[in-house]
BAVO-530308 format. One line per 5 residues: number of its first residue (from 1); for each residue z, x, y of C-alpha. Coordinates in nm, 4 decimals. Each point is the difference from the previous one (the first is absolute). Example, Ala and Ser with C-alpha at 12.3 -4.5 7.8 and 13.67 -1.06 7.14 Angstrom:
% BAVO-530308
1> 0.7800/1.2300/-0.4500 | -0.0660/0.1370/0.3440
% end
This chain:
% BAVO-530308
1> -4.1355/2.7510/-6.7394 | -0.2403/0.2897/0.0134 | -0.0280/0.1939/0.3226 | -0.2039/-0.2005/0.2505 | -0.3201/0.1224/0.1505
6> -0.0476/-0.0297/0.3752 | -0.1700/-0.3367/-0.0527 | 0.3025/-0.1376/-0.1915 | 0.2260/0.0219/0.3056 | -0.0195/-0.3209/0.2025
11> 0.2341/0.1153/0.2783 | 0.3472/0.1321/0.0744 | 0.2837/-0.2493/-0.0121 | 0.1098/-0.1336/0.3376 | 0.3536/-0.0091/0.1340
16> 0.1244/-0.3276/-0.1485 | -0.1917/0.0677/-0.3218 | 0.1733/0.3386/-0.0340 | 0.3317/-0.1765/0.0528 | -0.0632/-0.2438/-0.2844
21> -0.1320/0.2763/-0.2250 | 0.3197/0.1963/0.0612 | 0.2240/-0.2995/-0.0705 | -0.1823/-0.0506/-0.3285 | 0.0392/0.3658/-0.0934
26> 0.3724/-0.0148/0.0763 | 0.0353/-0.3083/-0.2208 | 0.0948/-0.2152/0.2989 | -0.2864/-0.2510/-0.0057 | -0.2496/-0.1488/-0.2460
31> -0.2235/-0.2060/0.2264 | -0.1005/-0.3601/0.0651 | -0.0353/-0.2849/-0.2499 | -0.1579/-0.3386/0.0669 | -0.0581/-0.2852/-0.2428
36> -0.2096/-0.3152/0.0088 | -0.1210/-0.2794/-0.2255 | -0.3767/-0.0319/-0.0518 | -0.1166/-0.3521/-0.0779 | -0.3486/-0.0617/-0.1347
41> -0.1914/-0.3150/0.0916 | -0.1028/-0.0251/-0.3652 | 0.3452/0.0674/-0.1418 | -0.1015/0.3340/-0.1474 | 0.2313/0.3012/-0.0190
46> -0.0419/0.3513/0.1330 | -0.1313/0.2238/-0.2765 | -0.1668/0.3389/-0.0062 | -0.3350/-0.1794/0.0259 | 0.1001/-0.1675/0.3290
51> 0.2327/0.2636/0.1458 | -0.1808/0.3273/-0.0694 | -0.3263/-0.0888/0.1818 | 0.2096/-0.1043/0.3026 | 0.1951/0.3273/-0.0134
56> -0.3297/0.1913/-0.0090 | -0.0950/-0.1766/0.3245 | 0.3394/0.0686/0.1609 | -0.0077/0.3702/-0.0813 | -0.3505/0.0379/0.1411
61> 0.1090/-0.1663/0.3251 | 0.3397/0.1684/0.0505 | 0.0075/0.3777/-0.0160 | 0.3816/0.0079/-0.0249 | -0.0273/-0.1365/-0.3548
66> -0.1825/0.3110/-0.1191 | 0.2202/0.2812/0.1277 | 0.2936/0.2104/-0.1076 | 0.2298/0.2294/0.1987 | 0.0181/0.3753/-0.0407
71> 0.3396/0.0973/0.1484 | 0.0532/0.3332/0.1671 | 0.1846/0.2804/-0.1742 | 0.2691/-0.0317/0.2710 | 0.0882/-0.2695/0.2505
76> -0.1763/0.1998/0.2726 | -0.3334/-0.0283/-0.1813 | -0.1820/-0.3221/0.0868 | -0.0749/-0.2169/-0.3078 | -0.3605/-0.1009/-0.0528
81> -0.1640/-0.3185/-0.1229 | -0.2314/0.0874/-0.2888 | -0.2929/-0.2197/-0.1009 | 0.0114/-0.0738/-0.3713 | -0.3296/0.0189/-0.1902
86> 0.0761/-0.3297/-0.1720 | 0.2678/-0.2602/-0.0657 | 0.0803/-0.1113/-0.3528 | 0.1087/-0.3621/0.0357 | 0.1665/0.0047/-0.3398
91> 0.2450/0.2581/0.1375 | 0.1153/-0.2184/0.2902 | -0.0387/-0.3615/-0.1219 | 0.2521/-0.1662/-0.2281 | -0.0189/-0.3510/-0.1483
96> 0.3282/-0.1726/-0.0917 | 0.0581/-0.3296/-0.1825 | 0.3733/-0.0465/0.0637 | 0.0761/-0.3553/0.1159 | 0.3581/0.0904/0.0912
101> -0.0855/0.2702/0.2549 | 0.1199/-0.1117/0.3438 | -0.1382/0.1026/0.3390 | 0.3294/0.1815/0.0602 | -0.0431/0.2100/-0.3140
106> -0.3707/0.0631/0.0536 | 0.0599/0.1418/0.3461 | 0.3128/0.1928/-0.0980 | -0.1647/0.1611/-0.3017 | -0.2893/0.1291/0.2071
111> 0.2208/0.1252/0.2831 | 0.2021/0.2048/-0.2463 | -0.3159/0.1818/-0.1168 | -0.1142/0.2937/0.2090 | -0.3523/0.1399/0.0337
116> -0.0830/0.3504/-0.1210 | -0.1949/0.2237/0.2372 | -0.2825/0.2409/-0.0774 | -0.1236/-0.1814/-0.3118 | -0.3257/-0.1657/-0.1058
121> 0.1604/-0.3458/0.0441 | -0.0257/-0.1678/0.3444 | 0.2978/-0.1052/0.2100 | -0.0050/-0.3700/-0.0859 | 0.0328/-0.2247/-0.3041
126> -0.0494/-0.3614/-0.1067 | 0.2134/-0.2209/-0.2256 | -0.1406/-0.3364/-0.1130 | 0.2436/-0.2527/-0.1469 | -0.1255/-0.2917/-0.2120
131> -0.3462/0.0314/0.1525 | 0.1248/-0.1424/0.3304 | 0.2548/0.2116/0.1874 | -0.1257/0.3322/0.1342 | 0.2441/0.2668/0.1163
136> -0.1574/0.2758/0.2113 | 0.2026/0.3154/0.0601 | -0.0964/0.3064/0.2012 | 0.1383/0.3236/0.1402 | 0.1096/-0.0312/0.3609
141> -0.2271/0.2904/0.0998 | -0.3139/-0.2082/-0.0598 | 0.1333/-0.3251/0.1396 | 0.2684/-0.1510/0.2212 | 0.1535/-0.3448/-0.0420
146> -0.2961/-0.1733/0.1626 | -0.2290/0.1697/-0.2519 | 0.1601/-0.2187/-0.2682 | -0.1535/-0.3284/0.1201 | -0.3175/0.1953/0.0804
151> -0.0220/0.1131/-0.3627 | 0.0484/-0.3542/-0.1328 | -0.2536/-0.1287/0.2517 | -0.2446/0.2634/-0.1273 | 0.0588/-0.1051/-0.3612
156> -0.0357/-0.3695/0.0810 | -0.3235/0.0648/0.1885 | -0.1356/0.2162/-0.2819 | 0.0826/-0.2633/-0.2626 | -0.1840/-0.2608/0.2043
161> -0.3045/0.2242/0.0463 | -0.0259/0.1666/-0.3400 | -0.1176/-0.1691/-0.3187 | 0.2040/0.0440/-0.3155 | -0.1601/0.2393/-0.2456
166> 0.0770/0.2785/-0.2410 | 0.0805/0.2912/0.2297 | 0.0754/0.3619/-0.0676 | 0.3539/0.1197/0.0443 | -0.1392/0.3054/0.1827
171> -0.0774/-0.0316/0.3715 | -0.1865/0.2924/0.1549 | 0.1228/0.0902/0.3483 | -0.2728/0.0471/0.2578 | -0.0172/0.3572/0.1335
176> 0.0139/-0.1352/0.3568 | 0.3015/-0.2273/-0.0569 | 0.2456/0.0527/0.2828 | 0.3287/-0.1177/0.1484 | 0.1032/-0.1660/0.3250
181> 0.0860/0.2715/0.2523 | 0.3703/0.0840/0.0455 | 0.1933/-0.1616/0.2836 | 0.0023/0.3095/0.2237 | -0.3808/0.0167/-0.0085
186> -0.0214/-0.3517/0.1428 | 0.2896/-0.0244/0.2471 | 0.2367/0.2282/0.1869 | 0.3296/0.0735/-0.1793 | 0.1274/0.2678/0.2382
191> 0.3734/0.0136/0.0639 | 0.1257/-0.0634/0.3525 | 0.2770/0.2187/0.1460 | 0.2489/-0.2802/-0.0605 | -0.1175/-0.0300/-0.3592
196> 0.0434/0.3731/-0.0500 | 0.3586/-0.0175/0.1248 | 0.0646/-0.2904/-0.2397 | -0.1409/0.2030/-0.2885 | 0.2176/0.3011/0.0783
201> 0.3064/-0.2240/0.0184 | -0.0871/-0.1452/-0.3406 | -0.0391/0.3465/-0.1495 | 0.3076/0.1668/0.1454 | 0.2612/-0.2677/0.0798
206> 0.2597/-0.0236/-0.2797 | -0.0516/-0.3090/-0.2162 | 0.3554/-0.1229/0.0511 | -0.0576/-0.0266/0.3762 | -0.3056/-0.2180/-0.0547
211> 0.1411/-0.2366/-0.2588 | 0.0792/-0.3063/0.2092 | -0.1894/-0.2644/-0.1991 | 0.0049/-0.1375/-0.3549 | -0.2616/0.1638/-0.2236
216> 0.1154/-0.0876/-0.3508 | 0.0976/0.2445/-0.2731 | -0.0710/0.3694/0.0306 | -0.3249/0.1534/-0.1146 | 0.0631/0.1016/-0.3639
221> 0.0413/0.3656/-0.0867 | -0.2640/-0.0367/-0.2705 | -0.3144/-0.2002/0.0863 | -0.0487/-0.3245/-0.1920 | -0.2707/-0.2626/0.0460
226> 0.2167/-0.2735/-0.1545 | -0.0347/-0.3126/0.2118 | 0.0800/-0.3720/-0.0164 | -0.2622/-0.2526/0.1143 | 0.0351/-0.3732/0.0648
231> -0.3072/-0.2054/0.0910 | 0.0121/-0.3282/0.1906 | -0.2737/-0.2114/0.1534 | -0.0192/-0.2459/0.2870 | -0.2562/-0.2706/-0.0796
236> -0.2791/-0.0680/0.2529 | 0.1848/-0.2943/0.1647 | 0.3138/0.2125/0.0396 | -0.2082/0.2860/0.1366 | -0.1662/-0.2272/0.2553
241> 0.3388/-0.1407/0.1022 | 0.1538/0.3453/0.0413 | -0.2917/0.1334/0.2043 | 0.0073/-0.3125/0.2188 | 0.3661/0.0621/0.0798
246> -0.0708/0.3626/0.0873 | -0.2860/-0.0951/0.2305 | 0.2073/-0.2702/0.1682 | 0.2693/0.2596/0.0730 | -0.2546/0.2574/0.1201
251> 0.0775/0.2536/-0.2669 | -0.1511/0.1346/-0.3216 | 0.0826/-0.0412/-0.3660 | 0.0870/0.3694/-0.0258 | 0.2496/-0.0231/0.2864
256> 0.1555/-0.3206/-0.1357 | 0.0414/0.1534/-0.3458 | 0.1473/0.3117/0.1589 | 0.2706/-0.1971/0.1818 | 0.0670/-0.2215/-0.3016
261> 0.0329/0.2970/-0.2380 | 0.2265/0.1956/0.2362 | 0.2220/-0.3061/0.0496 | 0.0300/-0.0659/-0.3731 | 0.0612/0.3700/-0.0726
266> 0.2772/0.0030/0.2607 | 0.1617/-0.3097/-0.1513 | -0.0202/0.1104/-0.3633 | 0.0845/0.3651/0.0587 | 0.2862/-0.0950/0.2285
271> 0.1439/-0.2277/-0.2672 | -0.0077/0.2940/-0.2418 | 0.1613/0.2375/0.2487 | -0.3134/0.2155/0.0077 | -0.0263/0.0188/0.3803
276> 0.3226/0.1843/0.0736 | -0.0571/0.2592/0.2698 | -0.3535/-0.1170/0.0864 | -0.1173/-0.2763/0.2303 | -0.3761/0.0101/-0.0543
281> -0.2664/-0.0252/-0.2704 | -0.2568/0.2821/-0.0041 | -0.3342/-0.1762/-0.0472 | -0.3659/0.0945/-0.0365 | -0.3189/-0.1998/0.0522
286> -0.3219/0.1651/-0.1233 | -0.3002/-0.0532/0.2267 | -0.3664/0.0544/-0.0717 | -0.1719/0.2601/0.2171 | -0.3397/-0.1599/-0.0618
291> 0.0349/-0.1742/0.3370 | -0.0362/0.3482/0.1546 | -0.2456/0.1570/-0.2456 | -0.2403/-0.2928/-0.0210 | 0.0011/0.0023/-0.3806
296> -0.0532/-0.3544/-0.1364 | 0.2662/-0.1742/-0.2104 | -0.2252/0.0018/-0.3086 | -0.0150/0.3819/-0.0145 | 0.2088/0.2118/-0.2371
301> 0.1858/0.2660/0.1962 | 0.3453/0.1284/0.0916 | 0.0532/-0.0856/0.3672 | 0.3558/-0.1149/0.0572 | 0.3058/0.0845/0.2052
306> 0.3262/-0.1813/0.0783 | 0.2196/-0.1400/0.2752 | 0.3701/0.0826/-0.0406 | 0.2767/-0.2091/0.1557 | 0.3754/-0.0380/-0.0475
311> 0.0945/-0.3586/0.0933 | 0.3626/-0.1040/0.0174 | 0.1397/-0.1317/-0.3278 | 0.0704/-0.3547/0.1223 | 0.0516/-0.2379/-0.2951
316> -0.2278/-0.3016/-0.0261 | 0.2448/-0.2540/-0.1332 | -0.0986/-0.2763/-0.2415 | -0.0934/-0.3172/0.1843 | -0.0224/0.1720/0.3408
321> -0.3118/-0.0623/0.2122 | -0.2569/0.2730/-0.0424 | 0.0117/0.2479/0.2944 | -0.3578/-0.0409/0.1191 | 0.0710/0.1818/0.3262
326> 0.0954/0.3066/-0.2027 | -0.3198/-0.0337/-0.2045 | -0.2089/-0.0150/0.3170 | 0.1778/0.3063/0.1388 | -0.0454/0.1865/-0.3295
331> -0.3706/-0.0777/0.0074 | -0.0280/0.1372/0.3528 | 0.1757/0.3219/-0.1028 | -0.2260/0.0474/-0.3022 | -0.3106/-0.0641/0.2084
336> 0.1113/0.2403/0.2729 | 0.0613/0.2833/-0.2469 | -0.3183/-0.0254/-0.2069 | -0.1938/0.2390/0.2243 | 0.2593/0.2745/-0.0444
341> -0.0186/-0.0142/-0.3798 | -0.2939/0.2410/0.0036 | 0.2380/0.2660/0.1296 | 0.1960/-0.0207/-0.3251 | -0.3066/0.1358/-0.1742
346> -0.0195/0.2701/0.2657 | 0.3596/0.1004/-0.0767 | -0.0802/0.0005/-0.3706 | -0.3027/0.2222/0.0675 | 0.2254/0.2485/0.1814
351> 0.2332/0.0105/-0.3008 | -0.2961/0.0640/-0.2262 | -0.1403/0.2753/0.2211 | 0.3419/0.1652/0.0108 | 0.0114/-0.0087/-0.3797
356> 0.3271/-0.1964/0.0199 | -0.1059/-0.3376/-0.1402 | 0.0893/0.0661/-0.3625 | 0.3450/0.1396/0.0761 | 0.0674/-0.2740/0.2573
361> -0.0537/-0.2773/-0.2565 | 0.1428/0.1850/-0.3007 | 0.3221/0.0534/0.1953 | 0.0435/-0.3766/0.0285 | 0.1176/-0.0084/-0.3620
366> 0.3670/-0.0913/-0.0127 | 0.0065/-0.0809/0.3732 | 0.0251/-0.3341/0.1875 | -0.3340/-0.1796/0.0081 | -0.1716/-0.0680/0.3308
371> -0.0461/-0.3781/-0.0202 | 0.1662/-0.3000/-0.1539 | -0.2757/-0.2593/0.0401 | -0.3795/0.0037/0.0085 | -0.2212/-0.3032/0.0565
376> -0.3690/0.0537/-0.0723 | -0.2225/-0.2966/0.0873 | -0.3685/0.0412/-0.0897 | -0.0969/-0.3303/0.1611 | -0.2904/-0.2228/-0.1012
381> -0.2075/0.0897/-0.3036 | -0.3395/0.1466/0.1019 | -0.2272/-0.2161/-0.2174 | -0.3595/-0.0643/0.1015 | -0.1898/-0.3242/0.0506
386> -0.1735/0.0309/-0.3377 | 0.3348/0.0061/-0.1799 | 0.1161/-0.3092/0.1899 | -0.3090/-0.1971/-0.1064 | 0.0636/-0.2872/-0.2363
391> -0.2608/0.1235/-0.2475 | 0.1292/0.3577/-0.0269 | 0.0264/0.0970/-0.3700 | 0.3432/0.1562/0.0505 | 0.2977/-0.0813/0.2192
396> 0.3091/0.2099/0.0668 | 0.3519/-0.1334/0.0493 | 0.3683/0.0961/-0.0268 | -0.0364/0.3459/0.1548 | 0.3218/0.2067/0.0085
401> 0.0424/0.3571/0.1150 | 0.2742/0.2576/-0.0203 | 0.0303/0.3719/0.0666 | 0.2217/0.2776/-0.1256 | 0.1590/0.2641/0.2259
406> 0.2951/-0.0589/-0.2286 | 0.1840/0.3286/0.0447 | 0.0393/0.0627/0.3733 | -0.1451/-0.3251/0.1382 | 0.1841/-0.2993/0.1418
411> 0.2737/-0.1450/-0.2177 | -0.1299/-0.3587/0.0064 | -0.3714/-0.0739/0.0218 | -0.1748/-0.3229/0.0961 | -0.3771/-0.0046/-0.0572
416> -0.2067/-0.2920/0.1282 | -0.3658/-0.0875/-0.0560 | -0.2160/-0.3028/0.0596 | -0.1838/-0.1301/-0.3053 | -0.3533/-0.1473/0.0122
421> 0.1177/-0.3523/-0.0900 | 0.2253/-0.0056/0.3089 | 0.3371/0.0937/-0.1450 | 0.2236/0.2758/0.1342 | 0.1386/0.2122/-0.2797
426> 0.3023/0.2253/0.0284 | 0.1432/0.2696/-0.2216 | 0.3519/0.1304/0.0409 | 0.0651/0.3454/-0.1419 | 0.2806/0.2495/-0.0071
431> 0.0580/0.3426/-0.1447 | 0.2595/0.0108/-0.2733 | 0.1768/0.2783/0.1928 | -0.0122/-0.1780/0.3364 | 0.1523/-0.3355/-0.0961
436> 0.1978/-0.1402/-0.2872 | -0.2016/-0.2624/-0.1848 | 0.2584/-0.2706/0.0660 | -0.0229/0.0646/0.3742 | -0.3800/0.0048/-0.0088
441> -0.0095/-0.3323/-0.1848 | 0.2435/-0.1547/0.2474 | -0.2112/0.1150/0.2939 | -0.3091/-0.1561/-0.1568 | 0.1780/-0.3314/-0.0579
446> 0.1416/-0.0131/0.3520 | -0.3277/0.0945/0.1715 | -0.1881/-0.2662/-0.1966 | 0.2635/-0.2645/0.0791 | 0.0050/0.0931/0.3700
451> -0.3795/-0.0102/0.0224 | -0.0102/-0.3388/-0.1716 | 0.2615/-0.1292/0.2456 | -0.2089/0.1297/0.2894 | -0.2895/-0.2105/-0.1258
456> 0.2179/-0.3090/0.0389 | 0.0442/0.0601/0.3740 | -0.2193/-0.2158/0.2242 | -0.2987/0.1569/0.1741 | 0.0489/-0.0199/0.3778
461> -0.2463/-0.2197/0.1852
% end
């Protein structure tokens, strides 16, 4: 990119955006990928003539699709979002005709591709398979997990509002195109005294004194984005049945999945002798900060934090009744800790201001990872009334999402999203350095079998 003028700079990157920019620069993270099948009422396929006019509309309406990042010369220099003069759709859109490409491979392939900074190409891309399946991928700095469904909702809306026509591959970016404000501009992320003490303990307590929970294989010495992905869907009737059981037990789907996954991990890992010397599973649950910032679910932005817990590694045996009391308790813990998640960004901001963020994360190479399990549940798909209408030209179904953080992130990842047709779709993912493939495949099989068994339990009156 040429040097920007003052009008090219949209704004400085915020705290969580700087974090994701740094992870990308270190080779730790690629971003977020989300796929979906687009079904035309007339049976037509997605072509340049149908897709490009819709992408023109999307880019005009979402400033994040027309920016790049100019990183600082050092980690102390704040990166800036730069407004591109234009987007060449031919540089970011790919059409494939491979019938044999699975959802697993589509997601994996995109997650193993990083985004280059400071170029004339924006921080997102589109892959269209057989004129039906659309895979949207984007850098984490311009969008969090919830931005994935938002991006598909934007495309679906644009397709249903924009007539097919010959459209230019060049989209001019408006000079006033902007971004959603960073988290710290919309809510308080200051660190409490207790949070500051926790941060200092994390920085200066020897790792071996803190390793009391299972976290999977060590962070590799050399970063690699290699990842395994397995996609699985619960049909609308199964989804309704699962949610009914959660409501009847006064808990949430996220909490129930958390307890189920921890129980299965404990059983499988214990059988493999992988829990020697530890009695807990270090787990993470990402939470959206939009509830505090007021940003709507259909916006593209990076506003996320996490709740961290270390539940006891109690095996959930095959055929045993599901521990709903534990799920209810887990839900209460997650709910109680959501408010404090903003402080994690405050701690991260302190690291950045001290100029210690890059060394802090780079020094994780070759060391034990922080978490063994992450469950990210994006909830219901944010489609609008127009897209639900029976006469809408396009419908969207079979939405699956997955995210990277392959190097230093949790060893085993469970990503959940609601799809517009009422299904709940799950991807399981693991870093090649964090888990052996055979163990990852066994965990997937056992979690699926345990969840299917749960659906056979009666719903209490």
